[in-house]
N, C-alpha and C positions, 0 to 999 in steps of 0.2 A: 267473307263477302268479296266478290271479284267483279261482279256486274255493276256498272256505274248506276244503273237504274235502281239497284238495291241499297246503295249507300246514300245517306242524307247529304245533300249538296249545300255547303255553307253559303254559296253565292246564288241561291235561288229563293224567291219569295213564295210562301205557301199560297196555293191557289192561282199561281201564274206560271206560264211556260218559262223554261230556263232562258236567260238572256241570249245564249248561243242559238236558240231556236226562234228568236224574234227577228223577223225580217225587216220590220219598220220601226224606226225610232221617232217618237212624236215630241215636239216641243224643244228640240235641241239643235235647231238649224244653225245658230251662230257658231256653236262648237264644231259642227260638221264642216261648215264653210271654212273655218279657220284652218282646220287640218287639210282640207282639200286644196286650199290656196298654197299651203306650205309644200304639199306634194307636187302640185303642178309647177310651182316656182322653184323646184329643186332646192328647197330649204327645209327638208325633212329632218327634224331633230332625232337623235337616237333614242331619246326617252321622253315620254309624255305622262304628266301627272293629271289624271282625270278626276276633278273635284266637284263638289256640290253636295247638297243634302242627300241623306240616304233615301233610296227608292225613286230617284227622279230619272233614272235611265243611264247611270254611269257605266254599269256593267254591259248593258246592251250596246252602248257606244263603243266600248272596248272590243266587243266581239265583232261589231260591224267594221271597225278599223282593221281588225285582224284579218277578216275575210277579204276585205278590199286589198290590203297590202299583199297577201299571199296570192290572190287570184289575178291581180293586175300586173301584167308583164312589164319588164323594164322597157323604157323607150330608148331605142338605139339611135334616135335622131336621124335615121337614114331616110331614103326616098320613100319607104313604105311605113314610116312612123305612124303609130296609131294616134288619133286625136286625143287631146287631154280630156280625162274623164270629168264629167260635170256633176256627178253624184257619187256617193259611196255604195250605191246599190249593186249587189251581186245577185244574179238570178237564182231562184230557188232550185233549179235543176243543174246548177254548176257543180262540178265534182268537188270543189273545195267546200261548198256549202254542206254537202252530204257528209264529207269526211270530218268537218268540224263538228257537225251535229253528233257524230258518233265518237268524238274525241280521238279520231284516228289520223288526223292531219299531221304528217311528219314535220311540217314547217312551223308548228305551233307548240309552245310549252305553257301549260297552265300551272301557275304557282299559287296554291291556296292551302288552307288548313288540311292536314292529312287525316287519314282514318287510323285510329288506334285499335289494332286487332285484339289487344288484351282487354281493354275496357268496352270494346264494341261501341265506341263513341267517337265523334269528331274531336280532334285535339283542340284545345282552347286557343292556341296560337300557331302561327307559321314558324316552324323550327328551322334551325340552320341546316338540318339534314335535307329538308325539302329544297333549300336554295342550292345545296351542293349538287343536286341532280342536274342543275343547269350545265355543269361541266360536260356531261355526256351529250347533252343536246347541242352544245356549241361545237363539239368535236365533229358533228355530222353536217354535211352541206345539204341544202334543200335540193331534193332530186329534180325539181323543176327549174332550178336556177334562180328562183325568186327570193324575196326577202323572208327571213325567219322572224317570228313574233313571239314575245313572252308577255303573257297577261298575269299581273299580280293582283289578286282580288281576295281580300283587301290588304293593301300595303300597311294599313294601321294595325293589322293583326300580327305583324312580324315581331318576334321577341328581339332583344338587343343583338344577340349573336347573328340572327338571320338578317337583321337590318345592316349590320356591318359587312356581312358577306355579300349582300346585294350591292352595297355601296362600292365595293371593289369592282363589280361588274360594270356599274355606271361610270366609274373612273376610267376603265379600259374596255369600252364596249366592243364586242366582236363585229367584224365587218358584216354588212347587209343584215343587221339584226335591229329590230325596233322593240323597245320595252314599253309596255302600257301599264301604268300603275293606277289602280282604282283606289281612291282615298275619300273616306267620309269625313275624316278629321285630319287634314294635312298638318295642323299644328302639332300633332303627336309624332310626326316623322322627324328623323334627323334633319337638321337644317342643311347638312351637306347633301342629303338625298334630294331635298326640294330644289336646291340650287343647281343640280345637274339635270333637272327636268324642265321641259316647257309645259306650262299649265293649260289645260282645256277645262273651262268652267261650265258645268251644266247648271241650268237655271230651274227654279221652281215652275211647275206647270200651272197655267191659268185654268179656269173652269172648262173652257172649250177643249183645250188640249187634254185635260184630265179625263173628260168624257170619252174622247177618242182613244186615249191610251187604255182606259179600263175596258172599253168595248173590244179593243185589239187583244186584250188579255182574257177575253171571254166573260167579262162581268158587265151585265146590263145595268148601268147606273146613270143613265142620262138625266133622269128626274132628280137625282141627288148630287149632280156634278158640282154645283156651287158649294153645298155643305161639305162635301168630301174635300174639295180644294181648300176650303177655309180651315177645316179641322186637321188636315194632313200636312199643311204647310206646303202644298204643291207636290207632295211625294206620292207617286203611284203605289209604291210599296206600302206606305202607311195607310193609304186609302183602301187597299185590298185587305189589310188587317182590320180596318174599321168595318168593312163589309162582312168579313168572315166571322167577326165576334159581335156583330150587331151593335157596333159602336155608335151609330147614329141614334139609336134608341137610348143607349146609355147616356149620351150627351144631352139628349132631350130631357131625360129624367134628372140628370144633374142640374140642368138649368131650371127645372121646375122647383128644385130644392133651393137653389140660389135666389130664385124669384121671391121666396118667402122672407129673405133677409130684410131688416135685422130682427124680425119676429119669427125666428126659425120654427118651421114645422118639424119638430123632433121626430115624430112618427115616420114622416116621409124620409127624413135623413137616415133613420135606422133601417128602413126598407131598402134604401139605396146601398147601404153598407152590406147588407145581407146578400143582395144580388151580386155585388162585386166580388164577394167572398165565396161564391158558389164553387164547390169543389169539383164538380163534373165539367167545368168549362176551363180548359187550359188557357192561360194568358189573359183571363178576364180582369184580374186584379191589376196587372201591369198596365193594361189598357185604361182602366179606370183612373189610375194615378197619372197616366199620360194626359187624360182628358181634364183632370184637375189643373195640370200645368197649362193646358190650352186655355181653359176658362180664365185663369189668373192673368195670362198674357193678354187675352182679349179685354179683360176688365181694365188693365193698366193702359192699353192702347186706346180704349174707348174714350177715356178722359182727355186724350190728346186729339180726338177726332180722326183716329186712324182705322176705324172699323166701319166698312161700308156695307158689307153683305152679311146677312145673318145665317148661322149654321143650324138654327132650330127656330121653330115658330115662336114669335114674341121675344126672341133673344135681344134684338136691338133696343127694345123698350126697357128691358131689365138692365142691360149694360148702361144705358143712358141714365137710369135712375140711380144706380149704385156707383157710377163713375162719371159724374157730371162735369168735372173740371180737372185741372192739372194737379191740384192738391190731392184729390181722390186718386188720380192716376199714380202719384208717387206712393201713396199708401199701398195700393195693390201691387205695384212693382216691387216694393220692399218685401211684401209677403211672398211674392212669386220667387224672389231670389233665395229665400230660406225654405220655402215649402218643399221643394223637391228633395233637398238634403234631409229634411225632417222625415219625409215619407220613406226614403231609402233606408234611413237609420231604423225606422220602425220595422221594415221588412227584415233588416239584418238581425234584429234581436227577436225575430219571430213574434212580433205583436199581432194579436188577433186581427185579421183583415178587416172585419166589420168595425172593430174598435178604432183601427187606423183611419178608416174612412170617416167615421164619426168625429174623430179628433180634428181632421182637416176641415170638416164642415163647420165645427164649432169655432175654429180659429178664423175662418173666413167670415163667419157671422159676427164675430167680435170686431173685425175690421170694418164690416158694413155698418155696425152700430156707431163707430167713431166717425165714419164718413157721413152718416145721416145727421149726427150731432153737429 
């Protein structure tokens, strides 16, 4: 495989355009403004750590910053100095935009998981060999005289050797080079890497921004924007997964089972498990387990009065009945803390998926019984 279109890209969400092809970033104005202020104020740090929940637009921001940095010429402060840019926008017909879309921009280096020709799969981590390729990139100057940019997506995926190699680059950064590190879980990075970067925090999207972002990605989800925002935690990537796997229907069916607590409708619970275990739908079980996590989180938050919008018809009434106070909230929070590990263990030992789902339902029903008592 040599054509980039033929190789699975680890930094692309199924059903959405690649972040480098996305011209508009929605809901992250504070992060964009912070970077622009640093740029215009001549306080541009050599390394930026772009953080936030997975799927909220971190990679899109990184590519927007890369295009901006490469396409925006240096200000010589002379008589004909260009005015300070007010946005990060670079026009669609700009040469840098087209070169970046084709991954042919000489001023950009993309550091991500590589392709294993032997296994014909993406590698599970970013290896030190990928980081060592930076040496050749740094040895060349940008033909246009502008800044060079390195995007690391995602920095969390570097193994120890790769992280130590990148740390050396951060400690002695080349001139006129900016490093952009995308991180879903910055706590997993070496403290020394974090300390050498300035953080740009991307926030969760509200319902309006979620609808706009999904429409921009080609998904018509206006009528479900509130539910998608609630279930996805404000992550566009997670919202797209919910749409692709009919997650809204799955959550509605899960809530219909939960609504029977503490007098569980066992037949309905078995049917839910069988649907989640369907072999012809990739990712359905993982999504179902994720929705259990969401339901438990919402149950625990409901007892504290922290759930305002419902993600399925009648959900608020169910949450209020099963989690009416702080004591109930603590019970659900305790179960939430252990449930995910219990489910992952069940997957690890190849427990039958339908049995795994039924076990989780029975455990929740038991807690509901104690709450009712």
